C-alpha positions in Angstrom: 81.8 128.2 118.3 83.1 124.7 118.6 86.8 124.1 118.9 88.6 122.0 116.2 88.7 119.0 118.5 84.9 119.3 119.3 84.3 119.5 115.6 86.3 116.4 115.0 84.4 114.5 117.6 81.1 115.6 116.2 82.3 114.5 112.7 83.2 111.0 114.1 79.7 110.6 115.5 77.8 112.0 112.4 79.9 109.9 110.1 79.0 106.7 112.0 75.3 107.6 111.8 75.5 108.6 108.2 76.2 104.9 107.3 74.6 103.0 110.2 71.0 101.9 109.9 70.8 101.8 106.1 70.0 98.2 106.7 69.0 96.5 110.0 69.9 98.1 113.3 70.2 101.9 112.9 72.8 102.0 115.7 75.2 99.5 114.1 77.2 99.1 110.9 76.5 96.0 108.9 79.4 94.5 106.8 78.1 96.4 103.8 77.7 99.7 105.6 81.2 99.3 107.0 82.6 98.7 103.5 80.8 101.8 102.2 82.1 103.9 105.1 85.6 102.8 104.6 85.5 103.3 100.8 84.1 106.8 101.1 85.5 108.2 104.4 88.8 106.3 104.9 89.8 105.2 101.4 93.3 104.2 102.5 91.6 101.5 104.6 88.7 100.9 102.2 87.7 97.5 101.0 89.0 98.5 97.5 92.5 98.3 99.1 91.7 95.0 100.8 90.7 91.6 99.4 87.7 89.8 100.9 89.9 87.8 103.3 91.5 91.0 104.7 88.1 92.7 105.1 86.8 89.6 106.9 89.7 89.7 109.3 89.1 93.4 109.9 85.4 92.8 110.5 86.2 90.0 112.9 88.7 92.1 114.8 86.3 95.0 115.1 83.3 92.9 116.1 84.1 92.2 119.7 80.7 91.0 120.6 80.5 88.7 117.5 77.1 89.9 116.4 78.3 90.4 112.8 77.9 94.2 113.1 80.0 97.0 114.3 78.5 99.1 117.0 79.5 102.6 118.0 82.0 101.5 120.7 83.7 99.1 118.3 83.8 101.8 115.6 85.4 104.3 118.1 88.0 101.7 119.1 88.9 101.2 115.4 89.3 105.0 115.0 91.4 105.2 118.1 93.7 102.4 116.7 94.0 104.2 113.4 94.8 107.5 115.2 97.5 105.8 117.3 99.0 104.5 114.1 99.0 108.0 112.5 100.6 109.3 115.7 103.4 106.8 115.5 103.9 107.5 111.8 104.1 111.2 112.1 106.1 111.1 115.3 109.0 109.4 113.5 108.8 111.7 110.4 111.2 114.6 110.3 109.4 117.9 110.3 110.5 121.4 109.3 109.5 122.7 112.7 111.0 121.0 115.7 108.6 120.7 118.6 109.8 121.0 122.2 109.7 117.6 124.0 
């Protein structure tokens, strides 16, 4: 049985491939595929929360090789940045249980 972390990693991969390849390269997310992924899987970052200019900036930031698509490496970098942001947010939140430092 896979550990929770292994399950999370598998979910990251399967989520990417659930949306990639609907149009064009099956190993990359087009702008439309990225919008759909964000809206359905990360609604707090979804394009419904962003105007077109903000989404264009996000796409430009993610698309390191400037091919107008997001490959798996670019997607994982995005998830890593989001995860670091969540870590910062929750680190500064008071909790009911104090962890040892």
